[in-house]
C-alpha atoms as one frame of an Amber mdcrd trajectory, in Angstrom:
protein
 -11.234  -3.577 -17.668  -8.103  -5.450 -17.083  -5.813  -2.331 -17.926  -7.816
  -0.213 -15.468  -7.179  -2.591 -12.837  -3.437  -2.796 -13.676  -3.155   0.981
 -13.613  -4.933   1.141 -10.316  -2.487  -1.443  -9.023   0.556   0.595 -10.386
  -0.831   3.816  -8.452  -1.269   1.649  -5.282   2.366   0.709  -5.590   3.546
   4.063  -5.918   1.683   5.270  -2.966   3.051   2.437  -0.966   6.626   3.099
  -2.154   5.806   6.802  -1.176   5.038   5.642   2.432   8.220   3.490   2.606
  10.284   6.654   2.092   8.382   8.495   4.383   8.637   8.619   8.597   9.070
   4.969   9.934   6.201   3.301  11.476   6.337  -0.616  11.959   2.683  -1.238
  10.892   2.789   1.364   7.931   5.903  -0.406   6.707   4.288  -3.866   6.826
   0.940  -2.628   5.271   3.131  -1.119   2.647   4.922  -3.948   1.693   1.837
  -6.086   1.638   0.144  -3.723  -0.406   3.014  -3.666  -3.005   3.177  -7.704
  -3.196  -0.426  -7.650  -3.676  -0.549  -4.935  -6.306   2.193  -6.756  -8.201
   0.058  -9.996  -7.816  -2.909  -7.893  -9.247  -0.754  -6.702 -12.112   0.515
 -10.244 -13.016  -2.786 -12.048 -12.498  -5.468  -9.340 -13.446  -7.438 -10.398
 -10.511  -8.972  -7.365  -8.726  -9.491  -8.989  -5.330  -5.765  -8.807  -4.704
  -5.953  -5.018  -5.374  -9.357  -4.717  -3.106  -7.645  -6.520  -0.150  -4.375
  -4.393  -0.562  -6.113  -1.279  -0.703  -8.351  -1.955   2.303  -5.349  -2.832
   4.475  -3.275  -0.011   3.233  -5.978   2.678   3.854  -6.938   1.322   7.284
  -3.140   1.614   8.425  -2.813   4.922   7.040  -5.362   6.296   9.485  -2.968
   5.370  12.390  -1.407   8.428  14.377   2.116   9.229  14.528   3.726   8.768
  18.118   4.810  12.291  19.405   7.951  11.078  20.983   9.503   9.625  17.647
  11.891  11.899  16.052  11.014  12.982  12.483   7.428  11.654  13.426
């Protein structure tokens, strides 16, 4: 079970890095960094709670709309 949690954390890190490389939005930037940190904590400790919190924050902020007046947004 530990390996499954670690693989899910690695997937979350990949998604968060993808968001970091996309169009800039301050809240998404912060949530992506937080998701990466919590996923790394999950990989190191094997605790699923960090992964659950990071995923919840990440998913909630991904639902935010882009502002239309931002170039590239």
